[in-house]
C-alpha positions in Angstrom: 140.2 114.6 51.1 139.8 112.5 54.3 136.3 111.6 53.2 137.5 110.4 49.8 140.3 108.5 51.4 137.9 106.7 53.5 135.3 106.3 50.6 138.0 104.8 48.4 139.5 102.5 51.0 136.3 100.8 52.3 134.8 100.5 48.6 138.3 99.0 47.2 138.5 96.5 50.5 135.0 95.5 50.0 135.3 94.9 46.3 138.4 92.9 46.7 137.0 90.9 49.7 133.9 89.7 47.8 136.1 89.1 44.6 138.5 86.8 46.7 135.7 85.2 48.6 133.9 84.1 45.3 135.6 80.5 45.7 133.5 80.0 48.8 130.2 81.0 47.5 128.0 78.0 46.5 127.4 77.1 43.0 129.9 77.1 40.0 132.7 79.6 40.3 132.7 80.1 36.7 129.2 81.0 36.5 129.6 83.3 39.6 132.7 85.1 38.2 130.7 85.6 34.8 127.6 87.2 36.6 129.8 89.4 38.8 131.8 90.4 35.6 128.3 91.7 34.1 127.6 93.5 37.3 130.9 95.2 37.2 130.7 96.2 33.5 127.2 97.8 34.2 128.4 99.6 37.0 129.6 102.6 34.9 126.2 102.8 33.3 124.4 102.5 36.5 126.3 105.2 38.2 125.8 107.6 35.3 122.1 107.3 35.5 122.1 107.8 39.3 124.2 110.7 38.8 121.7 112.4 36.6 118.9 111.4 38.9 120.5 112.4 42.4 122.6 115.4 41.1 124.9 115.9 44.1 128.0 114.1 44.9 127.2 113.2 48.6 123.6 111.9 47.5 125.0 109.6 45.0 127.5 107.8 47.1 125.1 107.9 50.2 122.3 106.1 47.7 125.0 103.4 46.5 126.0 102.9 50.2 122.3 102.5 51.4 122.1 99.9 48.5 125.3 98.0 49.6 124.0 97.7 53.1 120.4 96.6 52.0 121.7 94.0 49.6 124.2 92.7 52.3 121.6 92.6 54.9 119.2 90.6 52.6 121.9 88.3 51.9 122.7 87.7 55.5 119.0 87.0 56.1 118.2 84.8 53.2 121.4 83.0 52.2 120.8 79.7 54.3 117.1 79.6 53.0 117.4 80.5 49.3 120.8 79.4 47.7 119.7 80.9 44.4 119.9 84.3 45.8 123.4 84.3 46.7 124.9 85.1 43.3 122.1 87.8 42.8 122.6 89.5 46.0 126.4 89.4 45.9 126.1 90.6 42.3 124.2 93.5 43.1 126.2 94.3 46.2 129.2 94.3 43.9 127.4 96.5 41.4 126.8 99.3 44.0 130.5 98.8 45.3 132.1 99.0 41.9 129.7 101.9 41.1 131.1 103.9 44.2 134.9 103.1 43.1 134.2 104.2 39.6 132.5 107.5 40.7 135.2 108.3 43.2 137.5 108.5 40.2 135.2 110.5 38.3 134.5 113.0 40.9 137.7 113.6 41.8 137.9 116.0 39.1 135.0 118.0 40.4 136.0 118.0 44.0 139.6 119.2 43.7 141.1 122.1 42.1 143.2 121.5 38.9 146.6 121.9 40.5 145.5 119.4 43.1 143.9 116.6 41.1 147.1 114.5 40.7 148.0 114.8 44.5 144.5 113.9 45.5 144.4 110.7 43.2 147.9 109.7 44.5 146.8 110.2 48.2 143.8 108.3 47.9 145.5 105.5 46.3 148.4 105.7 48.5 146.0 105.4 51.6 143.7 102.8 50.0 146.4 100.1 48.9 147.0 98.7 52.4 143.3 98.2 53.1 142.8 96.5 49.7 145.8 94.3 50.2 144.2 93.2 53.6 141.2 92.1 51.8 143.0 89.0 50.4 143.9 88.1 54.1 140.8 88.6 55.9 139.0 86.5 53.1 140.7 83.4 54.5 139.5 84.1 58.1 136.0 85.2 57.7 133.0 83.0 57.2 130.6 85.7 55.9 132.3 88.7 54.1 129.0 90.4 53.7 128.9 91.0 57.4 132.2 92.9 57.2 131.0 94.8 53.9 127.7 95.9 55.8 129.7 97.0 58.6 132.1 99.2 56.9 129.4 100.6 54.7 127.4 101.7 57.5 130.5 103.3 59.0 131.5 104.9 55.7 128.2 106.4 55.6 129.2 109.1 58.1 132.2 110.0 55.9 129.9 111.0 53.2 128.8 114.1 55.4 132.2 115.4 55.1 132.0 116.0 51.2 131.1 119.3 50.2 129.6 120.4 46.7 132.4 121.3 44.5 132.6 125.0 43.8 133.0 126.3 40.4 136.5 127.4 39.3 
């Protein structure tokens, strides 16, 4: 439960941090929002393919977190040199983050017994909402949100080791 609360909180925070920061990215806000919308829409399909390939719950989340870290590092290194890569790297980072969020909703039914699922949903939402709300405030005070996203994803990687494979009911 603690691991899912952490994963949900960090993923939600990172998603909204990037979403609110889109007005500061170079280029057209409308193009960036449209591109990010396509990335968000393809996250469900992406996570289902990833789930089929990696099978276990912790591996799927770890792989997506590694990709978030990789894309945010590429963004931080190349953002000043190659401006055309900014929407691509941010979009790919958002794809991974949105995939983690969607997978967290989906995997809840496998990690918790039937009578606990509603309580698990409400607990993770209750814990994650303040972090998601803080994203709007932190957006105004940061120059590069990808640094925060990268650091939080690295820290979040440790919580994936607390997730055990679901037992059959």
